[in-house]
C-alpha positions as YAML, in Angstrom:
chain: A
units: angstrom
residues:
- id: 1
  name: MET
  ca: [-9.93, -19.04, -26.41]
- id: 2
  name: ALA
  ca: [-8.14, -16.05, -24.88]
- id: 3
  name: GLY
  ca: [-4.41, -16.13, -24.34]
- id: 4
  name: ALA
  ca: [-2.73, -16.20, -20.96]
- id: 5
  name: PRO
  ca: [-2.66, -12.90, -19.04]
- id: 6
  name: GLN
  ca: [0.49, -10.90, -19.67]
- id: 7
  name: PRO
  ca: [2.46, -9.11, -16.95]
- id: 8
  name: THR
  ca: [2.36, -5.34, -16.94]
- id: 9
  name: ALA
  ca: [4.54, -2.72, -15.31]
- id: 10
  name: ALA
  ca: [3.19, -1.26, -12.08]
- id: 11
  name: ASP
  ca: [3.49, 2.46, -11.33]
- id: 12
  name: LEU
  ca: [4.76, 2.05, -7.78]
- id: 13
  name: ASP
  ca: [5.39, 5.78, -7.31]
- id: 14
  name: ALA
  ca: [1.70, 6.45, -7.99]
- id: 15
  name: LEU
  ca: [0.67, 3.63, -5.65]
- id: 16
  name: TRP
  ca: [2.82, 4.99, -2.79]
- id: 17
  name: ARG
  ca: [1.35, 8.47, -3.39]
- id: 18
  name: GLN
  ca: [-2.22, 7.16, -3.28]
- id: 19
  name: LEU
  ca: [-1.44, 5.20, -0.10]
- id: 20
  name: GLY
  ca: [0.05, 8.34, 1.44]
- id: 21
  name: VAL
  ca: [3.61, 7.07, 1.75]
- id: 22
  name: SER
  ca: [6.15, 9.79, 1.01]
- id: 23
  name: ALA
  ca: [9.95, 9.46, 1.13]
- id: 24
  name: GLU
  ca: [11.47, 12.01, 3.46]
- id: 25
  name: GLY
  ca: [15.21, 11.96, 4.04]
- id: 26
  name: GLU
  ca: [16.18, 8.54, 5.36]
- id: 27
  name: GLY
  ca: [12.59, 7.68, 6.34]
- id: 28
  name: VAL
  ca: [9.02, 8.01, 5.22]
- id: 29
  name: ARG
  ca: [6.11, 10.28, 6.04]
- id: 30
  name: LEU
  ca: [2.58, 8.89, 6.22]
- id: 31
  name: LEU
  ca: [-0.05, 11.27, 4.87]
- id: 32
  name: ASP
  ca: [-3.51, 10.69, 6.31]
- id: 33
  name: ASP
  ca: [-5.26, 12.79, 3.64]
- id: 34
  name: ALA
  ca: [-4.18, 10.50, 0.77]
- id: 35
  name: PRO
  ca: [-6.93, 8.77, -1.26]
- id: 36
  name: LEU
  ca: [-5.96, 5.28, -0.05]
- id: 37
  name: ALA
  ca: [-4.77, 6.20, 3.46]
- id: 38
  name: ALA
  ca: [-7.54, 4.07, 5.00]
- id: 39
  name: VAL
  ca: [-6.25, 1.05, 3.07]
- id: 40
  name: ARG
  ca: [-2.70, 1.71, 4.27]
- id: 41
  name: LYS
  ca: [-3.94, 2.04, 7.85]
- id: 42
  name: ALA
  ca: [-5.85, -1.26, 7.59]
- id: 43
  name: ILE
  ca: [-2.78, -3.04, 6.21]
- id: 44
  name: THR
  ca: [-0.49, -1.72, 8.93]
- id: 45
  name: ALA
  ca: [-2.92, -1.88, 11.87]
- id: 46
  name: ASN
  ca: [-1.76, -3.70, 14.96]
- id: 47
  name: ASP
  ca: [-4.86, -5.81, 15.53]
- id: 48
  name: SER
  ca: [-4.26, -8.33, 18.32]
- id: 49
  name: ASN
  ca: [-7.63, -9.96, 17.57]
- id: 50
  name: ARG
  ca: [-6.39, -11.34, 14.25]
- id: 51
  name: GLY
  ca: [-4.15, -13.95, 15.83]
- id: 52
  name: SER
  ca: [-0.96, -15.25, 14.31]
- id: 53
  name: PRO
  ca: [-0.73, -16.49, 10.72]
- id: 54
  name: THR
  ca: [-0.78, -20.22, 10.16]
...
């Protein structure tokens, strides 16, 4: 039997880069040409058809 999964460190800087989120001064810049920009856009979309969470 396999052991329990072990936690691993996440490379958050790489994740932000792939999502197209770049620190700029006191804010952030969103880069639409990033590899995962479509994922970021889907996460942050204002979709009124989704309804409110339960």
